[in-house]
C-alpha positions in Angstrom: -54.4 3.1 92.2 -54.8 -0.6 92.5 -52.2 -2.9 93.8 -52.3 -4.8 90.5 -50.7 -1.9 88.6 -47.8 -1.9 91.1 -44.9 -4.0 90.2 -43.3 -6.0 92.8 -39.5 -5.6 93.1 -38.9 -9.3 92.6 -40.9 -9.4 89.3 -38.7 -6.9 87.6 -36.8 -8.2 84.6 -33.1 -8.5 85.4 -30.9 -6.1 83.8 -28.8 -7.4 80.9 -25.3 -8.3 82.0 -22.6 -6.3 80.2 -20.9 -8.3 77.5 -17.6 -9.7 78.6 -14.8 -8.3 76.6 -12.9 -10.7 74.4 -9.7 -10.0 76.3 -11.3 -11.1 79.5 -12.3 -14.5 78.1 -10.2 -17.3 79.5 -7.7 -18.6 77.1 -6.8 -22.2 76.6 -3.3 -23.1 77.9 -0.8 -23.1 75.1 0.4 -26.6 74.0 4.0 -27.1 75.0 6.4 -26.7 72.1 8.2 -29.9 71.3 11.8 -29.3 71.1 13.8 -31.5 68.8 17.0 -33.3 69.8 19.9 -31.0 70.3 21.9 -30.3 67.2 24.8 -32.7 66.8 28.1 -31.2 67.7 29.9 -30.7 64.4 33.2 -31.4 66.3 33.3 -34.9 64.7 32.8 -33.4 61.3 35.5 -30.8 61.9 37.7 -33.5 63.2 37.2 -35.6 60.1 37.8 -32.5 57.9 41.0 -31.8 59.8 42.1 -35.4 59.2 41.3 -35.2 55.6 42.9 -31.8 55.1 46.0 -33.0 57.0 46.3 -36.0 54.6 45.9 -33.7 51.6 48.3 -31.1 53.0 51.0 -33.7 53.5 50.4 -35.2 50.1 50.6 -31.8 48.4 53.8 -30.8 50.3 55.4 -34.2 49.4 54.5 -33.7 45.8 55.9 -30.2 45.7 59.2 -31.3 47.4 59.7 -34.1 44.9 58.8 -31.8 42.0 61.5 -29.3 43.1 64.0 -32.2 43.4 63.2 -33.3 39.8 63.5 -29.6 38.6 66.9 -29.3 40.3 68.1 -32.4 38.6 66.9 -30.9 35.3 69.0 -27.8 35.7 72.0 -29.3 37.4 72.6 -32.3 35.3 72.9 -32.7 31.5 70.2 -35.2 30.6 69.3 -36.5 27.3 65.7 -37.4 26.4 64.2 -34.5 28.3 60.9 -34.9 26.5 60.4 -38.5 27.6 61.4 -37.7 31.1 59.1 -34.6 31.4 56.2 -36.5 29.9 56.7 -39.4 32.3 56.9 -37.0 35.2 53.5 -35.5 34.2 52.0 -38.9 33.9 53.4 -39.9 37.3 51.9 -36.8 38.9 48.5 -37.6 37.4 48.8 -41.1 38.9 49.8 -39.7 42.3 46.8 -37.4 42.3 44.4 -40.2 41.4 45.8 -42.4 44.2 45.6 -39.6 46.7 42.0 -38.9 45.8 41.1 -42.5 46.1 42.9 -43.0 49.4 41.3 -39.8 50.8 37.9 -41.4 50.4 39.0 -44.8 51.8 40.8 -43.4 54.9 37.4 -42.8 56.7 36.9 -46.6 57.0 40.0 -47.3 59.1 42.4 -45.2 61.1 45.6 -46.8 59.9 44.8 -46.6 56.2 45.7 -42.9 55.7 49.3 -43.0 57.0 50.0 -46.3 55.2 48.6 -45.0 51.9 50.5 -41.8 52.3 53.8 -43.6 52.8 53.1 -45.9 49.9 52.3 -43.1 47.5 55.4 -41.2 48.6 57.4 -44.3 48.1 56.0 -44.8 44.6 56.6 -41.2 43.7 60.2 -41.2 45.0 61.2 -44.5 43.3 59.7 -43.6 40.0 61.1 -40.1 39.9 64.5 -41.7 40.4 63.8 -44.1 37.6 62.6 -41.3 35.3 65.5 -39.0 35.8 68.4 -41.3 36.5 67.9 -44.0 33.9 70.5 -44.0 31.2 69.3 -42.5 27.9 68.5 -44.8 25.0 66.8 -43.5 21.9 64.7 -46.6 21.5 64.2 -48.1 24.9 64.1 -45.2 27.4 60.3 -44.6 27.4 59.6 -48.3 27.4 62.0 -49.0 30.3 60.4 -46.2 32.3 56.9 -47.5 31.5 57.4 -51.1 32.6 59.3 -50.2 35.7 56.6 -47.8 36.7 53.9 -50.4 36.2 55.9 -52.9 38.2 56.4 -50.6 41.2 52.8 -49.3 41.2 51.3 -52.8 41.0 53.5 -54.3 43.7 53.0 -51.4 46.1 49.3 -51.3 45.7 49.0 -55.0 46.1 50.9 -54.8 49.4 48.5 -52.1 50.6 45.5 -54.3 49.6 47.1 -57.3 51.3 47.6 -55.3 54.5 44.1 -54.0 54.4 42.6 -57.4 54.0 44.7 -58.9 56.8 44.2 -56.2 59.3 40.4 -56.1 58.7 40.3 -59.9 59.0 42.2 -59.8 62.3 40.1 -57.0 63.7 36.9 -59.1 63.4 38.3 -62.2 65.2 40.5 -62.8 68.2 43.7 -61.0 69.3 45.8 -64.0 68.2 44.5 -63.6 64.6 45.1 -59.9 64.8 48.7 -60.4 65.9 49.4 -62.8 63.1 47.8 -60.4 60.6 50.0 -57.5 61.8 53.2 -59.6 61.6 52.2 -60.8 58.1 51.5 -57.3 57.0 54.9 -56.2 58.2 56.5 -59.0 56.2 54.5 -58.0 53.1 55.7 -54.4 53.4 59.3 -55.4 53.8 59.2 -57.9 50.9 57.5 -55.3 48.7 60.2 -52.8 49.4 63.0 -55.3 48.8 61.6 -56.3 45.4 60.9 -52.8 44.1 63.9 -50.8 45.5 66.3 -52.5 43.0 64.4 -50.8 40.2 65.7 -47.4 41.4 69.0 -48.8 42.6 69.8 -50.1 39.2 69.7 -46.6 37.8 72.9 -45.7 39.7 74.8 -48.7 38.3 75.1 -50.2 41.8 75.8 -53.9 42.3 73.1 -55.9 44.2 74.6 -59.0 45.8 72.9 -62.3 45.8 72.3 -62.3 49.5 69.9 -59.4 49.0 67.7 -61.4 46.8 67.9 -64.4 49.2 66.7 -62.2 52.0 63.9 -60.7 49.8 62.8 -64.3 48.8 62.9 -65.4 52.5 60.6 -62.5 53.5 58.3 -63.3 50.6 58.0 -66.9 51.8 57.4 -65.8 55.4 54.7 -63.5 54.1 53.0 -66.4 52.4 53.3 -68.5 55.6 51.8 -65.8 57.7 49.0 -65.3 55.2 48.2 -69.0 55.3 48.2 -69.2 59.1 46.0 -66.1 59.3 43.5 -67.5 56.8 43.4 -70.9 58.7 42.9 -69.1 62.0 40.1 -67.0 60.5 38.5 -70.1 59.0 38.7 -71.9 62.4 37.2 -69.0 64.2 34.5 -68.7 61.6 33.7 -72.4 61.8 33.3 -72.1 65.6 31.0 -69.1 65.2 28.9 -71.0 62.6 28.7 -74.1 64.8 27.5 -71.9 67.8 25.0 -70.3 65.5 23.7 -73.7 64.4 23.4 -74.9 68.0 21.5 -71.8 69.0 19.1 -72.3 66.1 18.6 -75.9 67.0 17.9 -74.9 70.6 15.5 -72.2 69.6 13.7 -74.7 67.2 13.4 -77.3 70.0 11.8 -74.7 72.3 9.2 -73.6 69.9 6.1 -75.8 69.7 5.5 -77.3 66.4 2.3 -76.1 64.7 -0.2 -78.7 63.7 0.1 -79.6 60.1 -2.7 -78.2 58.0 -5.1 -80.6 56.5 -4.2 -81.4 53.0 -6.9 -80.2 50.7 -7.4 -82.1 47.5 -6.5 -80.2 44.5 -9.5 -79.3 42.4 -9.6 -81.6 39.5 -10.7 -80.3 36.2 -14.3 -81.2 35.6 -14.6 -83.3 32.5 -17.1 -82.2 29.9 -20.2 -84.3 30.1 -20.5 -86.6 27.2 -24.0 -87.4 25.8 -25.1 -90.6 27.3 -26.3 -93.4 25.1 -30.0 -93.9 25.2 -30.8 -96.6 27.7 -33.5 -99.1 26.8 -35.8 -100.4 29.5 -34.6 -103.6 30.9 -36.8 -106.6 30.4 -38.3 -107.8 33.6 -36.8 -111.0 34.8 -38.6 -114.2 33.7 -40.4 -115.7 36.6 -40.6 -119.4 36.5 -44.0 -120.9 37.0 -44.5 -122.2 40.5 -44.2 -125.9 40.6 -47.6 -127.6 41.2 -47.9 -128.8 44.7 -49.0 -132.4 44.6 -51.0 -133.7 47.4 -49.4 -136.6 49.0 -50.7 -140.1 48.0 -53.0 -138.8 45.2 -53.9 -141.0 42.2 -53.1 -139.8 38.8 -55.8 -138.1 36.7 -57.7 -140.7 34.6 -57.3 -140.6 30.9 -59.0 -142.0 27.8 -57.5 -144.9 25.9 -55.8 -142.6 23.6 -54.1 -140.8 26.5 -56.4 -137.7 26.7 -57.4 -136.7 30.3 -61.0 -137.0 31.3 -62.9 -133.8 31.7 -63.4 -132.3 35.1 -66.8 -132.2 36.7 -68.4 -129.3 38.6 -67.1 -130.8 41.9 -63.6 -130.8 40.6 -63.5 -134.5 40.2 -63.1 -136.5 36.9 -66.3 -136.8 35.0 -66.6 -140.5 34.4 -70.0 -140.2 32.8 -68.4 -139.5 29.4 -67.1 -143.0 29.4 -70.6 -144.5 29.2 
């Protein structure tokens, strides 16, 4: 057997490697899962809900207590005009509910608004229930008297709340001095509002109100106007200082910035006029050239002439031909 038929060990084809199982294949590292920000603690929401629910609870309890008081008056006393009084009570309850719903939404803007609005609504409800059930009966004027007194008390009380809100918000945005004046003015406004609306209920009991009472109420009203004027002036002064500081800052910023070069003004494109047909131009006549003046040789005799003035003919040499005279 020849050596050519022998196969060398190193010439053998390598055995096929076994297939790598899929499970053994290296896997790419998993991307890290991005975690969102932690969920906000609903404690603030629960706190606001507790505040709102507390406001509503107090309003409901107050409404129920005053309703029971009016019912007790209905059964204890002997009132005339029960229809007018019950109808006015229903209308007052509807107004109270509307104000409570409105104030519930407004209380989230300031911390002091909820208790002040609650006291104001309770005051309106108490005064007007007294007016409704303690006013003397009159067949023609009972309903009208209840109506105008209710409108007066509601308008004055809500205006006082609005005034307090404007003053306190104005003072909170400025200095402590303005805030102090705003608080004192708000207190004067509340006292003057009470002194001017309380007699509406006091008059239902046939009680005499002395003149000193009205003098004190008027004095408080004047002090309220004074405090309001001072607060507005202080707010205006603080606002003017802020505006002046803002203007100075803007001027300083403008001076620090380099002024850009003014862009070249480009002429506005003018409307191209429609070409009109030009009139036919005639060729200009060439300018007339004057004949050159004959140059006369110096000291030359004049050309000879015949007797009649005709010049003699010129000979071949350029001289006069005198042979014609012979």
